[in-house]
N, C-alpha and C positions, 0 to 999 in steps of 0.2 A: 150288221148290227154293230153299234159302237158304245163305248163307255166314255164318260167325260170326267175330267178332273179340272176344275176351274174352267178356263176357256179352251183347254186343249181337248180335242176329240181323238180318241184312241181306238184302234182296231181291237176287236174282242180277243184276238190272239195274244195281246199283251196283258190280258187280265191277270195272269199269275204274277207278272212282274209288278203290276200296279198294287196287287194285294201284298206282295213282299215289302214294298216301300211303305204302304199304309200301316202295316203291322210290324214294322221293324223293331219297335221297342219290345213287344211281346216275344218276338223270335229271338232277339238278343238275350232276353231274360232266360228263355229255355236253354240256349246254348251255354250261358254262364253257369247253369246248374251242373253241367257236365264237364266243362272245360274252362280254364282261366282265360280271361279276355284281356287283350292288350290294345289300347287305343293309340292311334298315331295320327299326326297332322301332315308331316312332310311327304311330298311326292317321292323323294329319293330314299325313303325308308325301305330297307331290305326285308320285305315281308316274309321271304323264305326263311330268314333267320328267326323271325318271330314264330313261324310254324315249327321250325326245328327245335325251338326251346319249349314247345308244348302249349303254346298260347294260340288263341284265335285272334288274328289281327283284324281290327275294326277301324276303318278310316273315320276320323272325326271331321264332320263337315259343319260349316256355319249355318245358321238359320237365315231367315228373311229379314231380320232386324239389323240395324247398324250397330256395331260394337265399337264404342269410342276408345276404350283403354287397351285393346288387344295389342296395338302397335308397340306398347311399352313392354310387353311380355314376350311376344313372338314376332318374327319378321312379317312384314305386310303381306307377302304372298301366301301366307298360311291362313 
């Protein structure tokens, strides 16, 4: 048995991960009620230090749209 997301066919064993991605906003809101959240872009960010400071580190990813002005604010690889 499989689930599908767009054109991708997934094995049922991945269903909890698919659910986590699809409900990430709600899950983050629940965590934010209990713990401070710290968003980060850069791959080289020391997330252990964020944890040690008492925050929940959350990687900020881009969406599927092209962002025109981001290069003036952050390096292109972010």
